[in-house]
N, C-alpha and C positions, 0 to 999 in steps of 0.2 A: 504494500500500500504506500503510495506517495503521500507525504505529509504536506498539507497545504498551509498549515499554521501551527505554531507552538506558543503556548502561553505559560509563563512561570509566575506563580503567586506565592506569597508568604503570609502565614497565618499565626495568630497568637492563641495558645491554649491557656485560658484563664480559669483557675479553679478557686472558688470562694472558700472562706473559712468553713462553711457548712457543706463543703464537697459539691456544691452546685457549679455548673459550667456556664460561662457567658457565651451566648449565641446571638447572631444577628439574622434577620430575615431580609431577603432581597427580592426585588421585582425588576425584571429586565425583559423588555419586549423581545420576543423571538427565542428566549432561552427556555428550554423545556423544564428546567428546574425553578423557574420563576415562582415566587411565593414560598420557597423552601427556606428552612433555617440552615445556617452554616456557622463555622468558626469566624470570628472577626479577622478580616484580612482581605487580600486581593492582589491584583496584578502589580508586578514590579514596574517602576518607571525607568526609563533609560538612564543608566549610570548609577542607579540606586543599589545599595547592598540589600540582601534579603532581610537581615535583621532590621534595617531602617524601614523597609516596606512594612514589616509586621507592626512596628511601632506607629508609623504614620497611619496605617489603615485602622489600627485599634483606636487611636485618637479620633480619627474622622468618623468612624462608624458607631463608637460607643461613648465618646467623651472622656474616656480614661487615658491617663498616661501611666507608664509602667517601666520597670526594668525588664530587659528581654534576655532570654537565654536560659538554658542551653538549647541547642538544636535537638528536638525530640524525634523527628522522623520525616521521611519524604515519601510521598505516594504520587502516583500518576494515573491519568485516565486517558484512554484512547477513544476518540469520538469519530464515528463514521458520519458521512455527509448527511444522512437522514436525521440524525439527532443533534447535529451541530447547529448552533444558531447562525453560524456563518454560511451554512449550506455547503461546507467543504470539510473533508476529513482533517482531523488535527489531534494534537497532543497537549494535554494540560498537566503541568507538573506543580504539585503543592508541597511547600516546605513549611513544617510546623515547628514553632518555637514555644518554649514555656514563657509565660509572662508572670512576673512577680511584683509585689509591692504596688498594686493598683492604687492610683490616686485620682481623685476627681469624683464627679457625680454622673450617674448613668444618663446618657442622652435621652431626651424625650421628644425633641423637635427634629424631624428628619427632612424638613423642607429644603435644606441646603445640600442634601445628598442626592446623587443621581441614580442610586440603585438600592441603598439600604432604607428600609421602611420601618424597622423595629429592632429592638435589642432587649435582651432580658436574661435573667439567671434561671437555670433549670436544673432540678434534681434529676438524677438518672431515671427514676421511675416516670417522671413527667415527660421525658424525651421520647419514650416509647410510642406515644400517640402523635408526635410531631411529624409533619412532612419535613424531611431533612435530606441533605445531600450526603453521600457516603463519607465525605471528609469528617463529619461529626462523629460517626462511629469509629473512624480511624483515630480521632482525637481521644475518644473515650478509652480506647485500647492503650493509648499512650499515657493516661493519667498517672499511673504508678511511677513512671519515669520523671514526671514533672514535679513530684513532691519533694 
């Protein structure tokens, strides 16, 4: 299969004192996962380091600042043209970092964001009923490494 595009994203795994995970919900026209919950994070900008991306996206999507690291894991997804919002086959690579020492207040107004529409803390039991992307389950599996 020829790759028509590749996207690299960096994400923050944020675990609260009560063992809840911080998730964000996005809406994006043409994306088959639109309306799903995910880890805070997103695509790297040109010249940006992955840890910088995770910090920037965490702040933009949730309002929180934090310390970042260590690297917890990397996963990837191959998308064929039929399910790619670009209509072309591609590869998405997701880099997950631990986030520590969260500071700030959870964002409530998302009018300034182009894709994030909600953010919240979720207990593992509460996540079972959520529409979520596979990255959330990958993050859950990495929780022990983040502590």
